[in-house]
C-alpha beads as a LAMMPS data file, in Angstrom:
LAMMPS data file: protein, C-alpha beads

457 atoms
456 bonds

1 atom types
1 bond types

-500.0 500.0 xlo xhi
-500.0 500.0 ylo yhi
-500.0 500.0 zlo zhi

Masses

1 110.0

Atoms # bond

1 1 1 191.340 -2.670 108.047
2 1 1 188.453 -4.138 106.069
3 1 1 185.218 -5.661 107.351
4 1 1 182.834 -7.727 105.206
5 1 1 179.378 -8.468 106.675
6 1 1 180.730 -7.554 110.092
7 1 1 181.292 -4.478 112.249
8 1 1 184.402 -3.408 114.180
9 1 1 184.199 -4.750 117.714
10 1 1 186.138 -2.204 119.804
11 1 1 187.372 1.383 119.807
12 1 1 190.743 0.605 118.259
13 1 1 189.339 -1.472 115.407
14 1 1 186.739 1.229 114.755
15 1 1 189.441 3.866 114.501
16 1 1 191.511 1.870 112.005
17 1 1 188.556 0.628 109.934
18 1 1 188.828 1.801 106.319
19 1 1 186.446 -0.467 104.406
20 1 1 182.941 -1.662 105.324
21 1 1 181.023 -3.980 103.023
22 1 1 177.623 -5.544 103.570
23 1 1 176.386 -7.870 100.861
24 1 1 172.766 -8.873 100.257
25 1 1 171.984 -12.017 102.260
26 1 1 170.418 -13.780 99.256
27 1 1 172.159 -13.098 95.910
28 1 1 169.036 -14.183 94.006
29 1 1 166.852 -11.778 95.926
30 1 1 166.051 -8.538 94.135
31 1 1 165.474 -6.006 96.881
32 1 1 164.136 -3.328 94.538
33 1 1 161.576 -5.718 93.056
34 1 1 158.314 -5.369 94.971
35 1 1 157.312 -8.893 93.939
36 1 1 160.335 -10.373 95.725
37 1 1 159.671 -11.916 99.093
38 1 1 162.426 -12.297 101.655
39 1 1 161.578 -12.188 105.325
40 1 1 165.094 -12.907 106.549
41 1 1 166.609 -9.886 108.286
42 1 1 169.983 -8.586 107.092
43 1 1 173.028 -9.683 109.128
44 1 1 173.583 -6.070 110.262
45 1 1 170.729 -3.684 111.006
46 1 1 170.576 0.045 110.493
47 1 1 170.685 0.710 114.254
48 1 1 173.799 -1.425 114.728
49 1 1 175.619 0.396 111.960
50 1 1 174.572 3.791 113.327
51 1 1 176.021 2.941 116.737
52 1 1 179.453 2.242 115.229
53 1 1 179.876 4.975 112.604
54 1 1 180.648 7.859 115.012
55 1 1 183.827 5.982 116.029
56 1 1 185.022 5.298 112.449
57 1 1 186.652 8.545 111.257
58 1 1 189.025 6.887 108.775
59 1 1 186.521 5.130 106.547
60 1 1 187.324 5.475 102.850
61 1 1 184.932 2.895 101.409
62 1 1 181.412 1.826 102.429
63 1 1 179.356 -0.634 100.373
64 1 1 176.004 -0.763 102.142
65 1 1 173.684 -2.524 99.692
66 1 1 173.304 -5.384 102.185
67 1 1 171.425 -3.091 104.588
68 1 1 168.156 -2.429 102.725
69 1 1 166.630 -0.567 105.690
70 1 1 169.492 1.947 105.826
71 1 1 168.068 5.270 106.992
72 1 1 168.836 8.925 106.371
73 1 1 170.025 9.195 109.979
74 1 1 172.770 6.633 109.414
75 1 1 173.761 8.144 106.086
76 1 1 174.088 11.578 107.700
77 1 1 176.276 10.085 110.435
78 1 1 178.490 8.501 107.788
79 1 1 178.777 11.718 105.798
80 1 1 179.640 13.885 108.807
81 1 1 181.991 11.486 110.631
82 1 1 183.990 10.087 107.689
83 1 1 185.621 13.057 105.936
84 1 1 187.858 10.819 103.787
85 1 1 185.027 8.701 102.362
86 1 1 185.811 8.111 98.673
87 1 1 183.586 5.201 97.642
88 1 1 179.968 4.667 98.644
89 1 1 177.293 2.229 97.467
90 1 1 173.675 2.690 98.515
91 1 1 172.205 0.331 95.914
92 1 1 168.667 -0.792 96.791
93 1 1 168.644 1.031 100.138
94 1 1 164.940 1.798 100.150
95 1 1 164.959 4.058 103.203
96 1 1 167.204 6.759 101.714
97 1 1 165.589 10.042 100.670
98 1 1 166.659 13.503 99.554
99 1 1 167.439 14.419 103.173
100 1 1 170.308 11.962 103.502
101 1 1 171.594 12.559 99.981
102 1 1 171.677 16.323 100.542
103 1 1 173.788 15.802 103.672
104 1 1 176.068 13.581 101.637
105 1 1 176.545 16.348 99.081
106 1 1 177.326 18.869 101.816
107 1 1 179.823 16.848 103.859
108 1 1 181.286 13.916 101.867
109 1 1 183.086 16.099 99.357
110 1 1 185.923 13.578 98.883
111 1 1 183.631 11.046 97.187
112 1 1 184.924 9.736 93.863
113 1 1 182.527 6.796 93.293
114 1 1 178.825 6.808 94.185
115 1 1 176.183 4.131 93.532
116 1 1 172.533 5.118 93.925
117 1 1 170.947 2.395 91.820
118 1 1 167.343 1.618 92.798
119 1 1 167.298 4.171 95.621
120 1 1 163.678 4.980 94.928
121 1 1 163.643 8.057 97.148
122 1 1 166.253 9.901 95.069
123 1 1 164.886 12.832 93.069
124 1 1 166.189 15.497 90.715
125 1 1 166.808 17.854 93.637
126 1 1 169.167 15.545 95.528
127 1 1 171.038 14.497 92.385
128 1 1 171.550 18.133 91.438
129 1 1 173.057 18.815 94.859
130 1 1 175.290 15.772 94.610
131 1 1 176.835 16.603 91.240
132 1 1 177.318 20.225 92.297
133 1 1 178.793 19.374 95.700
134 1 1 181.113 16.494 94.755
135 1 1 183.895 17.991 92.619
136 1 1 185.990 14.793 92.601
137 1 1 183.206 12.472 91.409
138 1 1 184.534 9.991 88.843
139 1 1 181.913 7.209 88.837
140 1 1 178.139 7.611 89.160
141 1 1 175.606 4.784 89.018
142 1 1 171.965 5.874 89.083
143 1 1 170.151 2.905 87.548
144 1 1 166.433 2.434 87.977
145 1 1 165.533 5.752 89.634
146 1 1 161.812 6.292 88.916
147 1 1 161.718 9.908 90.143
148 1 1 164.690 11.145 88.125
149 1 1 164.007 13.156 84.969
150 1 1 165.896 15.170 82.382
151 1 1 166.512 17.934 84.962
152 1 1 169.017 15.816 86.905
153 1 1 170.710 14.539 83.753
154 1 1 171.268 18.105 82.565
155 1 1 173.021 18.914 85.848
156 1 1 175.351 15.953 85.384
157 1 1 176.379 17.230 81.961
158 1 1 176.922 20.717 83.343
159 1 1 178.756 20.060 86.605
160 1 1 180.256 16.529 86.624
161 1 1 182.856 17.079 83.929
162 1 1 185.347 14.704 85.559
163 1 1 183.128 11.619 85.256
164 1 1 184.766 8.483 83.889
165 1 1 181.897 6.022 84.363
166 1 1 178.201 6.924 84.267
167 1 1 175.280 4.514 84.370
168 1 1 171.568 5.369 84.341
169 1 1 170.006 2.199 83.014
170 1 1 166.250 1.996 83.268
171 1 1 165.577 5.647 84.121
172 1 1 162.200 5.624 82.418
173 1 1 161.513 9.370 82.600
174 1 1 164.817 10.545 81.110
175 1 1 164.289 11.998 77.638
176 1 1 166.213 13.965 75.011
177 1 1 165.874 17.207 76.983
178 1 1 168.483 15.908 79.434
179 1 1 171.220 15.673 76.815
180 1 1 173.237 18.303 74.961
181 1 1 171.571 19.625 71.853
182 1 1 173.416 19.651 68.553
183 1 1 172.065 20.680 65.136
184 1 1 170.400 17.907 63.211
185 1 1 172.295 16.847 60.101
186 1 1 170.218 16.742 56.915
187 1 1 169.232 13.213 56.034
188 1 1 170.404 12.358 52.537
189 1 1 171.322 9.329 50.543
190 1 1 169.281 6.770 48.712
191 1 1 166.370 6.822 51.113
192 1 1 165.843 10.607 51.067
193 1 1 162.700 11.634 49.233
194 1 1 161.186 15.107 49.454
195 1 1 160.061 17.042 52.523
196 1 1 158.839 15.050 55.527
197 1 1 155.142 14.665 56.119
198 1 1 153.984 17.111 58.818
199 1 1 153.359 15.328 62.084
200 1 1 150.156 15.725 63.997
201 1 1 150.450 18.384 66.708
202 1 1 151.214 16.881 70.078
203 1 1 150.617 18.450 73.460
204 1 1 153.959 18.828 75.241
205 1 1 154.480 17.929 78.871
206 1 1 156.360 20.262 81.211
207 1 1 159.505 18.166 80.718
208 1 1 159.283 18.408 76.943
209 1 1 158.951 22.177 77.270
210 1 1 162.482 22.514 78.668
211 1 1 164.730 24.663 76.476
212 1 1 167.468 22.785 74.592
213 1 1 170.686 22.204 76.523
214 1 1 173.062 24.152 74.292
215 1 1 176.663 23.728 75.443
216 1 1 179.725 25.431 73.971
217 1 1 181.867 23.286 71.717
218 1 1 184.639 23.349 74.322
219 1 1 182.397 21.862 77.037
220 1 1 183.248 18.169 76.817
221 1 1 183.352 15.248 79.221
222 1 1 186.703 14.137 77.856
223 1 1 187.300 11.575 80.615
224 1 1 183.951 9.806 80.233
225 1 1 184.848 6.314 79.042
226 1 1 181.828 4.214 80.032
227 1 1 178.180 5.221 79.558
228 1 1 175.133 3.028 80.168
229 1 1 171.828 4.347 78.803
230 1 1 170.178 0.953 78.426
231 1 1 166.391 0.813 78.664
232 1 1 165.994 4.581 78.701
233 1 1 163.149 4.033 76.285
234 1 1 162.336 7.709 75.665
235 1 1 165.646 8.885 74.245
236 1 1 165.970 9.267 70.478
237 1 1 168.714 9.797 67.908
238 1 1 169.051 13.428 69.010
239 1 1 170.289 12.358 72.454
240 1 1 172.933 10.093 70.917
241 1 1 174.185 12.926 68.710
242 1 1 174.560 15.122 71.786
243 1 1 176.398 12.400 73.694
244 1 1 178.915 11.841 70.905
245 1 1 179.505 15.568 70.413
246 1 1 180.250 16.270 74.086
247 1 1 181.754 12.939 75.216
248 1 1 184.003 12.086 72.261
249 1 1 186.169 9.469 73.990
250 1 1 183.593 6.929 75.105
251 1 1 185.016 3.404 75.076
252 1 1 182.033 1.430 76.383
253 1 1 178.467 2.327 75.388
254 1 1 175.272 0.467 76.258
255 1 1 172.124 1.448 74.353
256 1 1 170.223 -1.828 74.728
257 1 1 166.476 -1.406 74.869
258 1 1 166.457 2.222 73.675
259 1 1 163.709 1.330 71.239
260 1 1 163.368 4.763 69.603
261 1 1 166.889 4.712 68.157
262 1 1 167.423 4.206 64.427
263 1 1 170.291 3.934 61.946
264 1 1 170.919 7.661 62.350
265 1 1 172.035 7.076 65.937
266 1 1 174.490 4.401 64.803
267 1 1 175.866 6.696 62.124
268 1 1 176.427 9.314 64.833
269 1 1 178.396 6.746 66.854
270 1 1 180.811 6.407 63.945
271 1 1 182.426 9.643 65.155
272 1 1 183.801 7.732 68.169
273 1 1 186.036 5.814 65.769
274 1 1 188.903 3.973 67.397
275 1 1 187.863 4.949 70.925
276 1 1 184.854 2.601 70.988
277 1 1 185.658 -0.966 72.107
278 1 1 182.280 -2.122 73.508
279 1 1 178.813 -1.432 72.148
280 1 1 175.471 -2.984 73.097
281 1 1 172.522 -2.207 70.824
282 1 1 170.364 -5.221 71.641
283 1 1 166.654 -4.784 71.062
284 1 1 166.874 -1.736 68.764
285 1 1 164.249 -3.068 66.393
286 1 1 164.323 0.042 64.158
287 1 1 167.982 -0.544 63.251
288 1 1 168.873 -2.174 59.921
289 1 1 171.912 -3.748 58.288
290 1 1 172.989 -0.352 56.974
291 1 1 173.422 1.215 60.412
292 1 1 175.342 -1.689 61.953
293 1 1 177.508 -1.955 58.826
294 1 1 178.438 1.734 59.112
295 1 1 179.264 1.365 62.811
296 1 1 181.458 -1.693 62.294
297 1 1 183.243 -0.034 59.378
298 1 1 184.083 3.107 61.379
299 1 1 184.931 1.588 64.789
300 1 1 187.569 -0.988 63.935
301 1 1 188.768 -1.521 67.512
302 1 1 185.505 -3.019 68.723
303 1 1 186.047 -6.051 70.938
304 1 1 182.588 -6.616 72.439
305 1 1 179.441 -6.283 70.308
306 1 1 175.811 -7.143 71.090
307 1 1 173.281 -6.950 68.247
308 1 1 170.751 -9.375 69.722
309 1 1 167.023 -9.314 69.025
310 1 1 167.084 -6.974 66.039
311 1 1 164.863 -8.964 63.660
312 1 1 165.796 -7.005 60.525
313 1 1 169.490 -7.957 60.630
314 1 1 170.863 -10.522 58.202
315 1 1 174.052 -12.486 57.582
316 1 1 175.680 -9.376 56.088
317 1 1 175.938 -7.755 59.519
318 1 1 177.732 -10.733 61.046
319 1 1 180.058 -10.856 58.036
320 1 1 181.067 -7.241 58.642
321 1 1 181.446 -7.765 62.400
322 1 1 183.601 -10.815 61.737
323 1 1 186.065 -8.586 59.898
324 1 1 186.827 -6.671 63.111
325 1 1 190.435 -7.623 63.913
326 1 1 190.025 -7.533 67.720
327 1 1 186.566 -9.053 68.164
328 1 1 186.443 -11.243 71.284
329 1 1 182.789 -11.323 72.358
330 1 1 179.812 -11.371 69.997
331 1 1 176.128 -11.659 70.895
332 1 1 173.756 -12.100 67.970
333 1 1 170.849 -13.871 69.642
334 1 1 167.322 -13.757 68.324
335 1 1 168.181 -13.033 64.675
336 1 1 165.696 -15.112 62.653
337 1 1 167.499 -14.413 59.347
338 1 1 170.906 -15.651 60.503
339 1 1 172.151 -18.765 58.680
340 1 1 175.160 -21.065 58.552
341 1 1 176.851 -18.746 56.036
342 1 1 177.500 -16.294 58.876
343 1 1 178.879 -19.037 61.125
344 1 1 181.272 -20.260 58.447
345 1 1 182.544 -16.719 57.930
346 1 1 183.009 -16.291 61.697
347 1 1 184.954 -19.534 61.803
348 1 1 187.352 -18.299 59.126
349 1 1 187.877 -14.692 60.229
350 1 1 187.584 -14.405 64.050
351 1 1 190.363 -16.543 65.556
352 1 1 190.372 -14.507 68.783
353 1 1 186.649 -14.983 69.516
354 1 1 186.067 -16.161 73.108
355 1 1 182.308 -15.746 73.622
356 1 1 179.520 -16.352 71.116
357 1 1 175.789 -16.025 71.845
358 1 1 173.465 -17.251 69.098
359 1 1 170.364 -18.167 71.102
360 1 1 167.057 -18.357 69.220
361 1 1 168.693 -18.150 65.775
362 1 1 166.376 -20.841 64.498
363 1 1 167.898 -21.359 61.025
364 1 1 171.290 -22.531 62.296
365 1 1 172.259 -26.163 61.764
366 1 1 174.843 -28.528 63.191
367 1 1 177.035 -27.985 60.113
368 1 1 177.532 -24.325 61.005
369 1 1 178.076 -25.099 64.681
370 1 1 180.669 -27.726 63.803
371 1 1 182.534 -25.271 61.563
372 1 1 182.719 -22.752 64.411
373 1 1 183.931 -25.311 66.943
374 1 1 186.536 -26.674 64.529
375 1 1 188.258 -23.337 63.846
376 1 1 187.691 -21.155 66.925
377 1 1 190.120 -22.724 69.370
378 1 1 189.828 -19.899 71.927
379 1 1 186.051 -20.170 72.242
380 1 1 185.178 -20.614 75.931
381 1 1 181.452 -19.800 76.011
382 1 1 178.868 -20.781 73.408
383 1 1 175.135 -20.227 73.901
384 1 1 172.764 -21.920 71.456
385 1 1 169.608 -21.969 73.558
386 1 1 166.443 -22.153 71.493
387 1 1 168.172 -23.497 68.345
388 1 1 166.100 -26.498 67.182
389 1 1 169.101 -28.278 65.632
390 1 1 170.630 -28.640 69.109
391 1 1 167.893 -31.069 70.118
392 1 1 170.055 -33.718 68.492
393 1 1 170.696 -36.853 70.500
394 1 1 173.825 -36.697 72.673
395 1 1 174.240 -32.898 72.768
396 1 1 172.458 -32.248 76.067
397 1 1 175.181 -33.892 78.161
398 1 1 177.673 -31.162 77.223
399 1 1 175.336 -28.308 78.185
400 1 1 175.192 -26.487 81.493
401 1 1 172.038 -27.285 83.491
402 1 1 169.205 -24.754 83.092
403 1 1 168.251 -22.470 85.938
404 1 1 165.469 -23.475 88.297
405 1 1 162.059 -22.891 86.766
406 1 1 163.256 -23.006 83.162
407 1 1 160.550 -24.484 80.900
408 1 1 161.844 -25.960 77.653
409 1 1 158.341 -26.217 76.266
410 1 1 157.929 -22.432 76.406
411 1 1 161.490 -21.096 76.261
412 1 1 163.075 -23.555 73.866
413 1 1 165.774 -26.164 74.297
414 1 1 168.473 -25.012 76.756
415 1 1 171.975 -25.341 75.329
416 1 1 174.812 -23.366 76.930
417 1 1 178.383 -24.629 76.766
418 1 1 181.332 -23.400 78.828
419 1 1 185.014 -24.167 79.181
420 1 1 186.107 -27.687 78.298
421 1 1 182.574 -28.690 77.329
422 1 1 182.848 -26.461 74.263
423 1 1 185.767 -28.505 72.956
424 1 1 184.038 -31.737 74.016
425 1 1 180.968 -30.773 71.996
426 1 1 183.159 -30.077 68.974
427 1 1 184.851 -33.466 69.301
428 1 1 181.465 -35.191 69.566
429 1 1 180.103 -33.484 66.454
430 1 1 183.281 -34.320 64.514
431 1 1 182.933 -37.952 65.586
432 1 1 179.334 -38.057 64.410
433 1 1 180.296 -36.489 61.079
434 1 1 182.971 -39.177 60.669
435 1 1 180.361 -41.865 61.405
436 1 1 178.015 -40.368 58.808
437 1 1 180.715 -40.413 56.118
438 1 1 181.719 -43.963 57.003
439 1 1 178.079 -45.074 56.859
440 1 1 177.776 -43.587 53.375
441 1 1 180.977 -45.302 52.310
442 1 1 179.751 -48.633 53.655
443 1 1 176.322 -48.040 52.123
444 1 1 174.528 -48.600 55.432
445 1 1 171.870 -46.439 57.128
446 1 1 173.291 -43.757 59.410
447 1 1 171.826 -43.671 62.912
448 1 1 172.910 -40.891 65.334
449 1 1 174.488 -41.984 68.605
450 1 1 174.466 -40.152 71.905
451 1 1 177.714 -41.605 73.267
452 1 1 181.369 -41.375 72.227
453 1 1 181.489 -44.690 70.381
454 1 1 182.577 -44.707 66.728
455 1 1 180.712 -47.919 65.956
456 1 1 178.411 -47.667 62.957
457 1 1 175.804 -50.009 64.454

Bonds

1 1 1 2
2 1 2 3
3 1 3 4
4 1 4 5
5 1 5 6
6 1 6 7
7 1 7 8
8 1 8 9
9 1 9 10
10 1 10 11
11 1 11 12
12 1 12 13
13 1 13 14
14 1 14 15
15 1 15 16
16 1 16 17
17 1 17 18
18 1 18 19
19 1 19 20
20 1 20 21
21 1 21 22
22 1 22 23
23 1 23 24
24 1 24 25
25 1 25 26
26 1 26 27
27 1 27 28
28 1 28 29
29 1 29 30
30 1 30 31
31 1 31 32
32 1 32 33
33 1 33 34
34 1 34 35
35 1 35 36
36 1 36 37
37 1 37 38
38 1 38 39
39 1 39 40
40 1 40 41
41 1 41 42
42 1 42 43
43 1 43 44
44 1 44 45
45 1 45 46
46 1 46 47
47 1 47 48
48 1 48 49
49 1 49 50
50 1 50 51
51 1 51 52
52 1 52 53
53 1 53 54
54 1 54 55
55 1 55 56
56 1 56 57
57 1 57 58
58 1 58 59
59 1 59 60
60 1 60 61
61 1 61 62
62 1 62 63
63 1 63 64
64 1 64 65
65 1 65 66
66 1 66 67
67 1 67 68
68 1 68 69
69 1 69 70
70 1 70 71
71 1 71 72
72 1 72 73
73 1 73 74
74 1 74 75
75 1 75 76
76 1 76 77
77 1 77 78
78 1 78 79
79 1 79 80
80 1 80 81
81 1 81 82
82 1 82 83
83 1 83 84
84 1 84 85
85 1 85 86
86 1 86 87
87 1 87 88
88 1 88 89
89 1 89 90
90 1 90 91
91 1 91 92
92 1 92 93
93 1 93 94
94 1 94 95
95 1 95 96
96 1 96 97
97 1 97 98
98 1 98 99
99 1 99 100
100 1 100 101
101 1 101 102
102 1 102 103
103 1 103 104
104 1 104 105
105 1 105 106
106 1 106 107
107 1 107 108
108 1 108 109
109 1 109 110
110 1 110 111
111 1 111 112
112 1 112 113
113 1 113 114
114 1 114 115
115 1 115 116
116 1 116 117
117 1 117 118
118 1 118 119
119 1 119 120
120 1 120 121
121 1 121 122
122 1 122 123
123 1 123 124
124 1 124 125
125 1 125 126
126 1 126 127
127 1 127 128
128 1 128 129
129 1 129 130
130 1 130 131
131 1 131 132
132 1 132 133
133 1 133 134
134 1 134 135
135 1 135 136
136 1 136 137
137 1 137 138
138 1 138 139
139 1 139 140
140 1 140 141
141 1 141 142
142 1 142 143
143 1 143 144
144 1 144 145
145 1 145 146
146 1 146 147
147 1 147 148
148 1 148 149
149 1 149 150
150 1 150 151
151 1 151 152
152 1 152 153
153 1 153 154
154 1 154 155
155 1 155 156
156 1 156 157
157 1 157 158
158 1 158 159
159 1 159 160
160 1 160 161
161 1 161 162
162 1 162 163
163 1 163 164
164 1 164 165
165 1 165 166
166 1 166 167
167 1 167 168
168 1 168 169
169 1 169 170
170 1 170 171
171 1 171 172
172 1 172 173
173 1 173 174
174 1 174 175
175 1 175 176
176 1 176 177
177 1 177 178
178 1 178 179
179 1 179 180
180 1 180 181
181 1 181 182
182 1 182 183
183 1 183 184
184 1 184 185
185 1 185 186
186 1 186 187
187 1 187 188
188 1 188 189
189 1 189 190
190 1 190 191
191 1 191 192
192 1 192 193
193 1 193 194
194 1 194 195
195 1 195 196
196 1 196 197
197 1 197 198
198 1 198 199
199 1 199 200
200 1 200 201
201 1 201 202
202 1 202 203
203 1 203 204
204 1 204 205
205 1 205 206
206 1 206 207
207 1 207 208
208 1 208 209
209 1 209 210
210 1 210 211
211 1 211 212
212 1 212 213
213 1 213 214
214 1 214 215
215 1 215 216
216 1 216 217
217 1 217 218
218 1 218 219
219 1 219 220
220 1 220 221
221 1 221 222
222 1 222 223
223 1 223 224
224 1 224 225
225 1 225 226
226 1 226 227
227 1 227 228
228 1 228 229
229 1 229 230
230 1 230 231
231 1 231 232
232 1 232 233
233 1 233 234
234 1 234 235
235 1 235 236
236 1 236 237
237 1 237 238
238 1 238 239
239 1 239 240
240 1 240 241
241 1 241 242
242 1 242 243
243 1 243 244
244 1 244 245
245 1 245 246
246 1 246 247
247 1 247 248
248 1 248 249
249 1 249 250
250 1 250 251
251 1 251 252
252 1 252 253
253 1 253 254
254 1 254 255
255 1 255 256
256 1 256 257
257 1 257 258
258 1 258 259
259 1 259 260
260 1 260 261
261 1 261 262
262 1 262 263
263 1 263 264
264 1 264 265
265 1 265 266
266 1 266 267
267 1 267 268
268 1 268 269
269 1 269 270
270 1 270 271
271 1 271 272
272 1 272 273
273 1 273 274
274 1 274 275
275 1 275 276
276 1 276 277
277 1 277 278
278 1 278 279
279 1 279 280
280 1 280 281
281 1 281 282
282 1 282 283
283 1 283 284
284 1 284 285
285 1 285 286
286 1 286 287
287 1 287 288
288 1 288 289
289 1 289 290
290 1 290 291
291 1 291 292
292 1 292 293
293 1 293 294
294 1 294 295
295 1 295 296
296 1 296 297
297 1 297 298
298 1 298 299
299 1 299 300
300 1 300 301
301 1 301 302
302 1 302 303
303 1 303 304
304 1 304 305
305 1 305 306
306 1 306 307
307 1 307 308
308 1 308 309
309 1 309 310
310 1 310 311
311 1 311 312
312 1 312 313
313 1 313 314
314 1 314 315
315 1 315 316
316 1 316 317
317 1 317 318
318 1 318 319
319 1 319 320
320 1 320 321
321 1 321 322
322 1 322 323
323 1 323 324
324 1 324 325
325 1 325 326
326 1 326 327
327 1 327 328
328 1 328 329
329 1 329 330
330 1 330 331
331 1 331 332
332 1 332 333
333 1 333 334
334 1 334 335
335 1 335 336
336 1 336 337
337 1 337 338
338 1 338 339
339 1 339 340
340 1 340 341
341 1 341 342
342 1 342 343
343 1 343 344
344 1 344 345
345 1 345 346
346 1 346 347
347 1 347 348
348 1 348 349
349 1 349 350
350 1 350 351
351 1 351 352
352 1 352 353
353 1 353 354
354 1 354 355
355 1 355 356
356 1 356 357
357 1 357 358
358 1 358 359
359 1 359 360
360 1 360 361
361 1 361 362
362 1 362 363
363 1 363 364
364 1 364 365
365 1 365 366
366 1 366 367
367 1 367 368
368 1 368 369
369 1 369 370
370 1 370 371
371 1 371 372
372 1 372 373
373 1 373 374
374 1 374 375
375 1 375 376
376 1 376 377
377 1 377 378
378 1 378 379
379 1 379 380
380 1 380 381
381 1 381 382
382 1 382 383
383 1 383 384
384 1 384 385
385 1 385 386
386 1 386 387
387 1 387 388
388 1 388 389
389 1 389 390
390 1 390 391
391 1 391 392
392 1 392 393
393 1 393 394
394 1 394 395
395 1 395 396
396 1 396 397
397 1 397 398
398 1 398 399
399 1 399 400
400 1 400 401
401 1 401 402
402 1 402 403
403 1 403 404
404 1 404 405
405 1 405 406
406 1 406 407
407 1 407 408
408 1 408 409
409 1 409 410
410 1 410 411
411 1 411 412
412 1 412 413
413 1 413 414
414 1 414 415
415 1 415 416
416 1 416 417
417 1 417 418
418 1 418 419
419 1 419 420
420 1 420 421
421 1 421 422
422 1 422 423
423 1 423 424
424 1 424 425
425 1 425 426
426 1 426 427
427 1 427 428
428 1 428 429
429 1 429 430
430 1 430 431
431 1 431 432
432 1 432 433
433 1 433 434
434 1 434 435
435 1 435 436
436 1 436 437
437 1 437 438
438 1 438 439
439 1 439 440
440 1 440 441
441 1 441 442
442 1 442 443
443 1 443 444
444 1 444 445
445 1 445 446
446 1 446 447
447 1 447 448
448 1 448 449
449 1 449 450
450 1 450 451
451 1 451 452
452 1 452 453
453 1 453 454
454 1 454 455
455 1 455 456
456 1 456 457
């Protein structure tokens, strides 16, 4: 039996309960954001849950992110009274500390999926105990843990070899020392020129003094298919080389916001070859056309690609990405050098494209947008926010409404099109192009219209 935002009411229902789920009361409320303000109590309190758990021995799944005041006491009760617990989410439960997590590692040994995102009391010690004590762990989410460092990440590489999905987005203190070390390949090619300039000596912290994590070549996380390292701003190309060497079958990789990465990291990703189907490298401002070109050339099964907000990229990158035979979702927002040439190439070579994000690509014009809408019949989501050409009269009515608090004066014109409105926008632009040609033929001034009329005047 499953219960969502409710508790079993009697002994029998408690005994047969298998799934408990408590969702946050306000979806827009960010419980791990200290600036958020929400005085409404959760529908179920920690004490109420604690009174029921001793009578629920058959629980297999507990998603408790809707109880932000969840305590170690309740977590210990859950771990000791539910021996078959396989899936647990503690996301944003601010009352959890190492005490409760250590009990979880000792008693809930059947866990296969664990979410600890934004549990600010989690430290390296408790994570080490968890990965050592949970031999069946297949999915681990540890996003936004401010007390977690390279020590805990090293333990995951050493002991959680059965992981299939691993996320540690926004772990600000995780650095290269947490990842397997592999020898650095000599940098050659056109850009190589003599020995590197000696760097100024830098005082190392105690974390940077950790010895390299040298793993045997046979030690691989062969089942790891999804890895999220986004916004781990301290990792460098060396960490990516270690990931690829010891997790060679990654299918989905998120490196967005890892601002220290360069083209060398992307060249290392080429070793994933046909395994890689999703890659997010948004915000990697050190990356150039060369690195993205190499990645797209080596990983021909890519379906989802995000290269947003990399100001050095040009049309050449989009041309190479458009040649991917299975490309379905492309995000190339914030590329100031992108022009209509890239859009025309996309229109001709990506018939399976379903999602296209081109926000803040300021050089795009309505001609390029019209070419895309004319040829890409499967396109269901088009985002052109911040593109000045979309201020044209009559376009706003096809766009989704902006979110509350959106300021066009500061954030640019909001233009996001979904579903049938994508095709409606294409039909409108085609109609206006027909009117322009007819006006030229009749030798009369062309004046844009905002409605669906074909009248020239």
